[in-house]
N, C-alpha and C positions, 0 to 999 in steps of 0.2 A: 518210442521213436522220436518224439518231439525233443527229448533230451539230447539224443544223438545229433539231430539236425542243428540244434542250438549250438552245440560244441563245434560241429563241423563248420559253422559260419564264422567262428571266431578267427580273428587275424593273429591273435597271440594266445598261446595255450601254455598252461603249466602241466608238464607231463612227468610222471614218476616212473622211471625205469627200474625193473627188477631183474636180477640175473643170478642164477646159480650154475656154475660151470662144471666141467667134467671132473674137477678136483673135489667137488661136493663138500667144501669145507665151510660154506656159509652163503648168505644172501647179500649180494651187493645191491645197494639202492642209490639212485641218483635223481634228485628233483631238478628239473630243467625247464627254463623258460624259453619257448621257441616262438619266434615271430616269423610268420610267413611259412611257406612250404617249398619243396623242391619239385614243383610240377609245372608243366607248360606244354606248348604245342611243339610238334615235330622233334620231340626228344630234348628240347631246350629246357633247362632247369633254372629257376630263379633262386637267388641266394636267400637264405633264411638266417635270421639272427639267433644265436644259441648262447644261452647263459646258464652255467651250472650254479644252482642256488645252494644246494646242500647234498652231501653224500656221506655214506657210511657203510660199513660191512658188519653184518650181524651173524656171528658164528653159530653154526648148529650145535645144539647140545650133543654131547658125545654119543649118546644112545641113538639119536636120530641120524647122525652122520653114519654110524655103523649100519643102521637099517637101510639107508640109501645105497651104501656099498653092496649090501647083500641083495638088494632089489635088482641090481644089474643082471643077476642070474636068478631072480626070485620067482615065486609062484604068482599066479593070477591074483590070489587073495592078498598077498604082500603088496603088490603094486596098486591094487584097488584101494586098500586102506591108506597106503602112503600118499596116494593122490590127494585125498581130502586132508590128511594131516599136514602135508606140505602147503596146501592152500591156506590153512590156518597160519602156518609159519610165515608165508609170504605176506599175508594180511597184517600180521603183527609187525613184521619188518617195515611195511609201508607206513603203518600208523605211527610207529616209533620214529621213523625218519621225518615224517610230517611234524610231529611234536618237537623234535630237535631243531627243526628249521623255523620253529615258532609260527607255524602255519596251522590251519584247520583243514580237515578233509574237504570241506566245501571249496577251499582254494585250489584244489587239484582237479583239473579237467579230465585227465586220463591216467590210468595206470597201464603201463606196457610191460607185461611179464613174459620173459622167455621161458620160465619154468626150469625143471630139472630133467635133462636128457637121461632116459633110462636105457634106450636102445636105439641104434641108428644103423640102417641097412642101406648103403648107397645103391643106386641102380647099376645093373650089370648086364651089358648086352641088351637083349630084348626084355629082360626082367625088370619090373618096376621096383623102385626102392621103397622104403618105409621108415618112419621115424616115430618116436614116442617121447614127448615131454610131458611131465606131470607137475602137479601143483594147481589144483582145480581153480580155474578162473572164476567160476560161479561163487565159490567160497570167498575168494578175494573181494569180489564186487559186493557180495552180501555183507561181509564184515566191515568193509570200509565205506560202503555207500558210493563208491566211485566207479564210473564206467571203466571196464577193463578189457584190454586187447591182449590176446594170448595166442599160443599155438602158431607161431610165425612160419615154421618150416614146412608145414604140410602142403600149403597151396603151391609152393615152388615145386615140390616133389610131384604133386598131382599134374603139374605142367611139364613133367619129364625131367626136372632138375634134381640135383643132389640135396637140396634143402640147406646147403652150406657151401661156402661161407656166406652169411647174410649181412655181415657188417661192412662190406666194401662200400656200399652207398654212403654209410655214415663216415667211413674213413675218407672218402672223397670230399664230402661236405666239410669235414673238420680240417683236412690237411692239404688239399690241393693248392698249388701256387703256379702262377704263370711261368712257363719255361723251366720248371723244376720237377724232378722225378723223385718221389719218396717211397720207401718200402716200410709199411707199418707191420712190424713183426710181433704178433701176439704169441706169448709162451704161456698158455694156460695148461690144462691137462693135456690137450692136444695143441700143437703149434700150427699157426696159419699165418700167411702173409698176404697183404694187399699191396700191389704196386699202384701208387697213385700218381697219375700224370695230370697235366692241365686239361686234358680232355676225358670226359667220363667214358666215352666209347673205347678208350684205350686201356682202361683199368683191367688188370688181371688179378686173380686171387685164388688161393687153394690151400688146403691143409697140407703142410709139409711133412707131417708125421707126429711122433710123440713130442709132447712138451714136458710137463712134469709127471705124466701118468706113470711111466715105467719106474722113474726114480722114487716117486711116492709109494707105489705098491711094493717095491723091493724093500724100502725102508720099513714099512709096516711088517713085512714078513721077517726081515732080519732082526728086528727089535721086539718081535712077538707082540706087536701092537702098541708098544710103549711110545713110539714116535710115529707120526703120520707123514713127515716130510723131512728133508735134510736141511735144517735151519742154517742159513748163511753158508751152505755148502761145506759144513765142517767135516762130514764123513768123506765127501769126495776129495777134500783137500788133503786128507791123511792117507788116501789110497793110491795105488799104482794102477794105471790103465793097462788092461790086458788086451794086447793088440790082436790076439787070436779071436777073442770074443768080439771085439770091436769090428773086425773084418767080417765075421759071420753076420753080425747085426746089420752092417752096411749093405749087405747083399739082399736085404729084404725087398721083395718084389714091389711093394707099395711105393718105395722111394723112386723106382724107375718109371712108374706109371705116369703118363702124360695127363695134365689138367684138361678139363675140369675134373676134380677129384676131391673126395672127402673121406674122413676116417673117424674112428672113435676108440673108446676103451674096449670095444668088442675085438679090436685087432691089437692095439697097444695098451693093454690093461693088465688086470690081475692074472689072467691065465698065462700070458706071455712072461710076465715078471716071475711068476711061480716056477715056470719051466726053466728060466735062466738061473734063478737062485738055486734051485734043486740040482741042476746039472753041474753048475760051476762050483758049488760047495763040495760036490763029490770029487772035483778035481783039485781040491785044496785051496780054493780062492777064498780070501777073507771078505767080511762084509764091506769093509771100506774100499777094497779093490773093486768089488762088484758095483758099488755106487759110483766110484770114480769112473768106471768104464761106461756105465749107463749115462752119466752126465756128459761125458765126451761124445757118446753116440748121439745124444739129443742135439748137441751143438753141430756135429758133423752132418746129421740128417737135415738140419735147417740149412746149413751152408751148401750142402749138396743140391738142394732144391734151387738155390740161386744159380749155381753153376749150370744146371741142366736146363732150367726153364725161365730164368729171369735175365741173367747176364747176356745171353745171346740176343735178347730183344731190347734191353734197356740199359742205359748208363745211369746207375742209381747215385743220386746226390747225397741222400741221407737215409739211414736205417733208424727207424723209431722203434724202440723196444717197449713193450707193455706186457702185462700179465704177471702172474706170480713168479715165473722163471726169471723175470728181469731184475729181481732183487737177490738172485743167487749169484754171488760174485764169482764163483768158480765157473759156472755155466756162461756167464757174460764174458769172463776172461777168455774162455775157449773161443767164443764167437769173435771177439776182437782180434785174437791171434789168427784165426782162419781168414777173416776178411783182409787183415793187414798183409798176410803172406800169400795172397792170391795173385799177386803180380799184376793187378789191374792198373791200366793207365789212368783210369778215372775212379780212384778209390773213394767210396762213400764215407762220410762221417757217421758215427753211431751215437745216438743220444737216448736217454730215458724219456718217456712221454711226459713225466712229471716236469722235466726241464722246459717243456713247451706249454705249461700251464694247465695240463689235464692230469689229475691224479690217476695213476695206473689202476688203483682199486675202483675207480669210478667209470673207467672207460667203457667196459662192456655194457653196464647198465645204462650209461649215457647213450650208447649206440642204439639200444633197443627203445629208449625214449624217442629217439629220432625216427626209428622205423614205425613206432606206434603213432607218431604224429602224421607220418605219411599215410598210414592206414585210415585214420580219421579224415584225412584230406581226400581220400579216394584215389591216392596215387600209388603206383607200383613201388615196391621196396626191394625187389630182387634185380640183379643184373644178369640177364640170361647168358651172356658170354662167359660169366664167372661160374654160374651154377649148372649150366648145361640145359636150362629150361627152354622150352620151345618159344616162350614169349614172356614179356614182363607182366607180372600179376600183382594185385593188391594182396598183401600178406595179412594173415591173422584172422582170428574170430573175435567177435565183440560180445561181451557180457554186460548187459545194461543193469 
């Protein structure tokens, strides 16, 4: 405990964020220098200085990536074994990142590890939600010798929230500007948006629906596992959008549901992709047509969320794209066309997060570094209006 107290008293901390998203293609790591914290009285938050020192992505070995995919519907034994194996992988990624940054483990105050989501059940009515992220933090702490914060989502769910999205506080810290409204649109496996205003209390955020999840799973099925994603949107660019399938997909009930809301691969994942591929193959649709349609669906589901839940409340000045989908030129092209054709009096500009000085590959890991710093500060990291939690709570569990 003395170690924790000593770190908590520091005014400046070096925090290493670790993230493995729903695409489960690798571990993103970001070493961040954070001066100060975002805590204060009466909901007032003080600015913190944030400096990204080093970042990298460490791809999973093919066998491990495949096992993670199977674990989404795996046995208890599969998940139990994978929990510790991923803990080793996260520890290796952390130590490699530290070495690349020409630092030593003793230079790092905190590791903040999101882990790998295996299953996520949002609350429904009076039923409590549940969530499971693996990548054993005790293994990370033991191998690195660094205090580790993990399991961020569970406390918010214990307080009645969805446990997602959790990055809006980090989005606010990184992107808020006086008299400006920005939408931070992440397109990972699942897509989510944070609307950042100059007032923290006005921030809204929610999962819009699928990001890369359906496209990736369909590519795996259609190529018999030879490809895991549509690189540069090449398959989509050669295909023809099937409007009948697109209309069916756009009627999905999740898209109409009011925020706060969250979703995952349990809804927009392998099962749904398999059903789409199987049924539309029987109708004579080719692989490229299916991928083209799923890519368009992803874009329209994102834009539809803005039409229903964002535009009625806010005039967006800028849309910031991040996540793996932001480098898919076909997907981004669809989004630009949809926003440009919306007939908005106040049309937002659209930029990649990299243009603002934050590498897209580092953004999620950086966000959890910020949340880990809040935990060590004893400050809440969730936004109840965003997650639906009954109150603001300190997130995560600490492994000394």
